[in-house]
C-alpha positions as CSV (number, residue, x, y, z in Angstrom):
1,M,0.1,-0.1,0.0
2,N,0.9,3.6,-0.5
3,I,0.9,5.7,2.6
4,N,2.1,9.3,2.6
5,G,3.9,8.7,-0.7
6,K,5.9,5.7,0.7
7,E,5.4,2.1,-0.4
8,I,4.4,-0.1,2.7
9,K,4.3,-3.7,2.8
10,A,2.1,-5.2,5.6
11,Q,2.0,-9.0,6.5
12,I,-1.8,-10.1,7.3
13,W,-2.8,-13.0,9.0
14,A,-6.4,-13.6,8.5
15,T,-7.8,-16.3,11.1
16,S,-11.4,-16.1,10.2
17,G,-12.1,-16.5,13.9
18,N,-11.4,-20.2,13.1
19,E,-11.0,-22.1,16.8
20,N,-8.1,-23.8,15.0
21,Y,-6.0,-20.7,15.1
22,R,-6.5,-19.8,18.7
23,S,-3.6,-22.0,20.0
24,M,-1.6,-20.2,17.6
25,L,-2.4,-16.8,18.7
26,P,0.7,-16.0,20.7
27,D,2.7,-16.8,17.4
28,F,0.4,-14.6,15.2
29,S,0.4,-11.6,17.6
30,K,3.9,-11.8,18.7
31,G,5.6,-8.5,17.7
32,A,2.6,-7.2,15.9
33,N,2.3,-3.6,15.3
34,G,-1.4,-3.6,14.6
35,I,-4.4,-5.7,14.7
36,I,-7.9,-5.5,13.0
37,L,-10.5,-7.4,14.7
38,V,-13.6,-8.2,12.5
39,Y,-17.0,-9.3,13.4
40,D,-20.2,-9.8,11.4
41,I,-22.8,-7.1,11.9
42,T,-25.5,-9.7,11.1
43,D,-24.3,-12.2,13.3
44,E,-24.5,-11.5,17.3
45,S,-22.5,-14.6,18.1
46,S,-19.6,-13.1,15.9
47,F,-19.4,-10.1,18.2
48,K,-19.2,-12.1,21.2
49,E,-16.2,-14.3,19.9
50,M,-14.5,-11.2,18.6
51,N,-14.6,-10.1,22.2
52,E,-13.2,-13.6,23.4
53,W,-10.5,-13.3,20.8
54,F,-9.7,-9.7,22.1
55,E,-9.5,-10.9,25.7
56,E,-7.0,-13.6,24.5
57,L,-5.1,-11.1,22.3
58,K,-4.4,-8.9,25.3
59,K,-2.3,-11.7,27.1
60,H,0.1,-11.8,24.1
61,V,0.5,-8.2,22.5
62,H,2.4,-5.3,23.8
63,T,0.6,-2.4,25.3
64,N,1.0,0.1,22.3
65,V,-0.2,-2.3,19.7
66,I,-2.8,-0.5,17.4
67,I,-6.1,-2.0,17.3
68,A,-9.1,-1.3,15.0
69,L,-12.5,-2.8,15.2
70,V,-14.5,-3.7,12.1
71,G,-18.1,-4.5,11.7
72,N,-18.3,-6.3,8.3
73,K,-21.2,-6.7,5.9
74,C,-22.6,-3.4,6.3
75,D,-24.3,-4.0,3.0
76,L,-26.7,-6.2,4.8
77,E,-28.3,-3.5,6.8
78,S,-31.7,-5.3,6.8
79,L,-30.2,-8.3,8.5
80,R,-28.3,-6.2,11.2
81,G,-27.9,-8.1,14.6
82,I,-25.2,-5.6,16.1
83,S,-25.9,-1.9,16.1
84,Y,-23.3,0.6,14.9
85,E,-23.6,2.1,18.4
86,T,-22.6,-1.1,20.1
87,G,-19.6,-1.5,18.1
88,K,-18.6,2.0,18.4
89,K,-19.0,1.9,22.1
90,F,-16.9,-1.1,22.4
91,A,-13.8,0.3,20.4
92,E,-14.1,3.3,22.5
93,E,-14.3,1.7,25.8
94,N,-11.2,-0.5,24.8
95,N,-9.2,2.6,23.3
96,F,-9.2,1.1,19.8
97,L,-7.7,3.4,17.2
98,T,-10.8,3.2,15.0
99,F,-14.4,1.7,14.4
100,E,-15.5,1.1,11.1
101,E,-18.4,-0.7,9.3
102,T,-17.2,-2.1,6.1
103,S,-18.5,-4.3,3.3
104,A,-16.0,-7.0,1.7
105,M,-18.7,-7.4,-0.8
106,N,-18.6,-3.8,-2.4
107,S,-15.3,-2.7,-0.8
108,T,-16.9,-0.2,1.6
109,N,-14.3,1.3,3.9
110,V,-12.0,-1.6,3.5
111,E,-9.0,0.4,2.1
112,K,-9.8,3.2,4.8
113,V,-9.1,0.9,7.6
114,F,-6.0,-0.4,6.3
115,N,-4.7,2.9,5.6
116,D,-5.7,4.4,9.0
117,I,-4.1,1.7,11.0
118,L,-1.0,1.7,8.6
119,K,-0.7,5.4,9.1
120,K,-0.9,5.2,12.9
121,I,1.8,2.5,13.0
122,I,4.3,4.8,10.7
123,E,3.5,7.7,13.2
124,Q,4.3,5.5,16.2
125,K,7.5,4.2,14.5
126,L,8.9,7.7,14.2
């Protein structure tokens, strides 16, 4: 990605919330500069599971890791199970960098989330 005129390479681990990856969480998160936690706005259980992953992550990441929260599938508004306000409140209570709702289907806000977190990582490293 190009951030502030500089080409930035990011290594991304997508676990899709798969329980098989939970035991590998220390390896995935060790030395991470940024983390994007994602839940499905149409699925209340995915919000609960995201919270469980966050609690586990806190045991393994350094205190100044940058975390963004993403509610995915905002294109499915009629099926919404988690309100925008609930996601935003969770992000604020946990001092996350940002909260966005995205759609992987139509790319709404996807690039914005990556740009925001990468810019903050770069600022932190300077």
